[in-house]
C-alpha positions as protocol buffer text, in pm:
chain_id: "A"
residue {
  index: 1
  type: ASP
  ca { x: -15 y: 3 z: 21 }
}
residue {
  index: 2
  type: LYS
  ca { x: 271 y: 247 z: 98 }
}
residue {
  index: 3
  type: ASP
  ca { x: 462 y: 203 z: -246 }
}
residue {
  index: 4
  type: GLU
  ca { x: 172 y: 239 z: -420 }
}
residue {
  index: 5
  type: ALA
  ca { x: 63 y: 551 z: -279 }
}
residue {
  index: 6
  type: LEU
  ca { x: 403 y: 682 z: -323 }
}
residue {
  index: 7
  type: SER
  ca { x: 403 y: 585 z: -698 }
}
residue {
  index: 8
  type: LYS
  ca { x: 80 y: 802 z: -732 }
}
residue {
  index: 9
  type: SER
  ca { x: 106 y: 1143 z: -814 }
}
residue {
  index: 10
  type: TRP
  ca { x: 49 y: 1398 z: -537 }
}
residue {
  index: 11
  type: PHE
  ca { x: -56 y: 1713 z: -592 }
}
residue {
  index: 12
  type: VAL
  ca { x: -248 y: 2043 z: -429 }
}
residue {
  index: 13
  type: TYR
  ca { x: -603 y: 2142 z: -593 }
}
residue {
  index: 14
  type: PHE
  ca { x: -888 y: 2381 z: -506 }
}
residue {
  index: 15
  type: SER
  ca { x: -1201 y: 2549 z: -657 }
}
residue {
  index: 16
  type: TYR
  ca { x: -1268 y: 2891 z: -735 }
}
residue {
  index: 17
  type: ARG
  ca { x: -1586 y: 3056 z: -812 }
}
residue {
  index: 18
  type: HIS
  ca { x: -1650 y: 3098 z: -1202 }
}
residue {
  index: 19
  type: PRO
  ca { x: -1713 y: 3452 z: -1225 }
}
residue {
  index: 20
  type: GLU
  ca { x: -1973 y: 3429 z: -1537 }
}
residue {
  index: 21
  type: THR
  ca { x: -2153 y: 3109 z: -1387 }
}
residue {
  index: 22
  type: GLY
  ca { x: -2112 y: 3165 z: -1013 }
}
residue {
  index: 23
  type: LYS
  ca { x: -2032 y: 2762 z: -926 }
}
residue {
  index: 24
  type: LEU
  ca { x: -1738 y: 2658 z: -816 }
}
residue {
  index: 25
  type: LYS
  ca { x: -1485 y: 2507 z: -1086 }
}
residue {
  index: 26
  type: LYS
  ca { x: -1184 y: 2276 z: -995 }
}
residue {
  index: 27
  type: GLN
  ca { x: -861 y: 2462 z: -1089 }
}
residue {
  index: 28
  type: PRO
  ca { x: -547 y: 2239 z: -1252 }
}
residue {
  index: 29
  type: PHE
  ca { x: -369 y: 2039 z: -975 }
}
residue {
  index: 30
  type: ILE
  ca { x: -52 y: 2228 z: -829 }
}
residue {
  index: 31
  type: LYS
  ca { x: 236 y: 1979 z: -814 }
}
residue {
  index: 32
  type: GLY
  ca { x: 518 y: 2193 z: -796 }
}
residue {
  index: 33
  type: GLY
  ca { x: 759 y: 1904 z: -768 }
}
residue {
  index: 34
  type: ALA
  ca { x: 626 y: 1705 z: -461 }
}
residue {
  index: 35
  type: ASN
  ca { x: 659 y: 1415 z: -653 }
}
residue {
  index: 36
  type: ASN
  ca { x: 1029 y: 1421 z: -645 }
}
residue {
  index: 37
  type: PHE
  ca { x: 1037 y: 1325 z: -289 }
}
residue {
  index: 38
  type: LYS
  ca { x: 1046 y: 1000 z: -185 }
}
residue {
  index: 39
  type: THR
  ca { x: 891 y: 935 z: 152 }
}
residue {
  index: 40
  type: LYS
  ca { x: 561 y: 1019 z: 281 }
}
residue {
  index: 41
  type: ARG
  ca { x: 650 y: 1304 z: 519 }
}
residue {
  index: 42
  type: GLU
  ca { x: 876 y: 1500 z: 272 }
}
residue {
  index: 43
  type: ARG
  ca { x: 581 y: 1499 z: 53 }
}
residue {
  index: 44
  type: TYR
  ca { x: 313 y: 1579 z: 288 }
}
residue {
  index: 45
  type: ALA
  ca { x: 551 y: 1873 z: 446 }
}
residue {
  index: 46
  type: PHE
  ca { x: 606 y: 1978 z: 76 }
}
residue {
  index: 47
  type: LEU
  ca { x: 274 y: 2021 z: 20 }
}
residue {
  index: 48
  type: ARG
  ca { x: 169 y: 2200 z: 338 }
}
residue {
  index: 49
  type: THR
  ca { x: 367 y: 2444 z: 235 }
}
residue {
  index: 50
  type: MET
  ca { x: 232 y: 2484 z: -115 }
}
residue {
  index: 51
  type: ARG
  ca { x: -137 y: 2483 z: 27 }
}
residue {
  index: 52
  type: GLU
  ca { x: -26 y: 2727 z: 289 }
}
residue {
  index: 53
  type: ALA
  ca { x: 129 y: 2967 z: 14 }
}
residue {
  index: 54
  type: LEU
  ca { x: -165 y: 2902 z: -182 }
}
residue {
  index: 55
  type: SER
  ca { x: -421 y: 3034 z: 119 }
}
residue {
  index: 56
  type: LYS
  ca { x: -204 y: 3329 z: 130 }
}
residue {
  index: 57
  type: LEU
  ca { x: -229 y: 3406 z: -237 }
}
residue {
  index: 58
  type: LEU
  ca { x: -600 y: 3364 z: -245 }
}
residue {
  index: 59
  type: GLU
  ca { x: -604 y: 3578 z: 76 }
}
residue {
  index: 60
  type: LEU
  ca { x: -430 y: 3874 z: -107 }
}
residue {
  index: 61
  type: GLY
  ca { x: -673 y: 3828 z: -388 }
}
residue {
  index: 62
  type: TYR
  ca { x: -514 y: 3607 z: -658 }
}
residue {
  index: 63
  type: ASN
  ca { x: -804 y: 3538 z: -886 }
}
residue {
  index: 64
  type: PRO
  ca { x: -731 y: 3295 z: -1175 }
}
residue {
  index: 65
  type: TYR
  ca { x: -996 y: 3438 z: -1384 }
}
residue {
  index: 66
  type: LYS
  ca { x: -823 y: 3758 z: -1387 }
}
residue {
  index: 67
  type: ASP
  ca { x: -494 y: 3959 z: -1453 }
}
residue {
  index: 68
  type: ASN
  ca { x: -277 y: 3896 z: -1153 }
}
residue {
  index: 69
  type: SER
  ca { x: 44 y: 4129 z: -1238 }
}
residue {
  index: 70
  type: ASP
  ca { x: -48 y: 4412 z: -996 }
}
residue {
  index: 71
  type: LEU
  ca { x: -28 y: 4121 z: -687 }
}
residue {
  index: 72
  type: GLU
  ca { x: 282 y: 3971 z: -861 }
}
residue {
  index: 73
  type: ALA
  ca { x: 448 y: 4312 z: -882 }
}
residue {
  index: 74
  type: LYS
  ca { x: 342 y: 4376 z: -528 }
}
residue {
  index: 75
  type: LEU
  ca { x: 477 y: 4067 z: -410 }
}
residue {
  index: 76
  type: PHE
  ca { x: 815 y: 4091 z: -592 }
}
residue {
  index: 77
  type: SER
  ca { x: 883 y: 4410 z: -483 }
}
residue {
  index: 78
  type: ASP
  ca { x: 790 y: 4361 z: -144 }
}
residue {
  index: 79
  type: GLN
  ca { x: 1093 y: 4074 z: -147 }
}
residue {
  index: 80
  type: GLU
  ca { x: 1301 y: 4301 z: -315 }
}
residue {
  index: 81
  type: GLU
  ca { x: 1271 y: 4570 z: -35 }
}
residue {
  index: 82
  type: SER
  ca { x: 1355 y: 4330 z: 226 }
}
residue {
  index: 83
  type: THR
  ca { x: 1644 y: 4193 z: 53 }
}
residue {
  index: 84
  type: PRO
  ca { x: 1969 y: 4375 z: 250 }
}
residue {
  index: 85
  type: GLU
  ca { x: 2159 y: 4387 z: -56 }
}
residue {
  index: 86
  type: LYS
  ca { x: 1913 y: 4619 z: -230 }
}
residue {
  index: 87
  type: GLN
  ca { x: 1855 y: 4828 z: 40 }
}
residue {
  index: 88
  type: PRO
  ca { x: 2078 y: 5180 z: 11 }
}
residue {
  index: 89
  type: LYS
  ca { x: 2265 y: 5298 z: 263 }
}
residue {
  index: 90
  type: GLN
  ca { x: 2169 y: 5501 z: 541 }
}
residue {
  index: 91
  type: LYS
  ca { x: 2415 y: 5688 z: 749 }
}
residue {
  index: 92
  type: SER
  ca { x: 2424 y: 5533 z: 1115 }
}
residue {
  index: 93
  type: GLN
  ca { x: 2278 y: 5717 z: 1381 }
}
residue {
  index: 94
  type: PRO
  ca { x: 2349 y: 5621 z: 1750 }
}
residue {
  index: 95
  type: GLN
  ca { x: 2031 y: 5418 z: 1877 }
}
residue {
  index: 96
  type: PRO
  ca { x: 1964 y: 5461 z: 2214 }
}
residue {
  index: 97
  type: LYS
  ca { x: 2038 y: 5135 z: 2414 }
}
residue {
  index: 98
  type: PRO
  ca { x: 1737 y: 4925 z: 2495 }
}
residue {
  index: 99
  type: GLN
  ca { x: 1589 y: 4940 z: 2818 }
}
residue {
  index: 100
  type: PRO
  ca { x: 1585 y: 4618 z: 3050 }
}
residue {
  index: 101
  type: VAL
  ca { x: 1241 y: 4494 z: 3122 }
}
residue {
  index: 102
  type: PRO
  ca { x: 1149 y: 4532 z: 3482 }
}
residue {
  index: 103
  type: GLU
  ca { x: 1094 y: 4178 z: 3592 }
}
residue {
  index: 104
  type: SER
  ca { x: 804 y: 4287 z: 3795 }
}
residue {
  index: 105
  type: LEU
  ca { x: 598 y: 4334 z: 3471 }
}
residue {
  index: 106
  type: PRO
  ca { x: 541 y: 3964 z: 3311 }
}
residue {
  index: 107
  type: LEU
  ca { x: 545 y: 4000 z: 2928 }
}
residue {
  index: 108
  type: GLU
  ca { x: 237 y: 3749 z: 2859 }
}
residue {
  index: 109
  type: PRO
  ca { x: -40 y: 3627 z: 3144 }
}
residue {
  index: 110
  type: LYS
  ca { x: 42 y: 3271 z: 3302 }
}
residue {
  index: 111
  type: GLU
  ca { x: -187 y: 2985 z: 3224 }
}
residue {
  index: 112
  type: GLU
  ca { x: -268 y: 2774 z: 3527 }
}
residue {
  index: 113
  type: VAL
  ca { x: -135 y: 2423 z: 3432 }
}
residue {
  index: 114
  type: MET
  ca { x: -357 y: 2131 z: 3511 }
}
residue {
  index: 115
  type: GLY
  ca { x: -160 y: 1852 z: 3688 }
}
residue {
  index: 116
  type: ILE
  ca { x: -217 y: 1492 z: 3575 }
}
residue {
  index: 117
  type: ASP
  ca { x: -452 y: 1386 z: 3849 }
}
residue {
  index: 118
  type: GLU
  ca { x: -636 y: 1672 z: 3719 }
}
residue {
  index: 119
  type: ALA
  ca { x: -663 y: 1645 z: 3375 }
}
residue {
  index: 120
  type: PHE
  ca { x: -814 y: 1229 z: 3413 }
}
residue {
  index: 121
  type: LYS
  ca { x: -1082 y: 1332 z: 3631 }
}
residue {
  index: 122
  type: PHE
  ca { x: -1169 y: 1632 z: 3377 }
}
residue {
  index: 123
  type: GLY
  ca { x: -1158 y: 1396 z: 3106 }
}
residue {
  index: 124
  type: LEU
  ca { x: -1361 y: 1109 z: 3275 }
}
residue {
  index: 125
  type: SER
  ca { x: -1589 y: 1391 z: 3379 }
}
residue {
  index: 126
  type: MET
  ca { x: -1622 y: 1522 z: 3027 }
}
residue {
  index: 127
  type: LYS
  ca { x: -1670 y: 1153 z: 2876 }
}
residue {
  index: 128
  type: GLU
  ca { x: -1976 y: 1112 z: 3148 }
}
residue {
  index: 129
  type: HIS
  ca { x: -2137 y: 1399 z: 3044 }
}
residue {
  index: 130
  type: LEU
  ca { x: -2105 y: 1350 z: 2673 }
}
residue {
  index: 131
  type: MET
  ca { x: -2162 y: 974 z: 2652 }
}
residue {
  index: 132
  type: ASN
  ca { x: -2503 y: 796 z: 2721 }
}
residue {
  index: 133
  type: LYS
  ca { x: -2533 y: 631 z: 3055 }
}
residue {
  index: 134
  type: ASN
  ca { x: -2527 y: 300 z: 2922 }
}
residue {
  index: 135
  type: SER
  ca { x: -2210 y: 356 z: 2733 }
}
residue {
  index: 136
  type: TYR
  ca { x: -2007 y: 527 z: 3045 }
}
residue {
  index: 137
  type: VAL
  ca { x: -1906 y: 213 z: 3250 }
}
residue {
  index: 138
  type: GLN
  ca { x: -1888 y: 348 z: 3647 }
}
């Protein structure tokens, strides 16, 4: 089974609403070289990254039925600005030294941690309330 699953093509796919019909239409599969990986773990990791990138593109306004050159220019111009070689050198001005954070102020609220015994009791009480009386052995 394992070899059979790895011999098949793995891909990411998505559906997008067609502007004329208003119906969801499946878009072409995105393989992106995922099938070059030899193990299930590598393929899942690669395809998970591809899925997250696709989700981000869709959130930014990618539309397979329109010209996305504006989005492409925006994305690649952001990358160019973030590379250190492309940024013009600015005169370094003395920066103020960071002040130490007083220890009395917690940065994040601390959560109450449940002990093992409490966790088991909590889990059993949840099970008791969620299950039918006949199913829960007392």
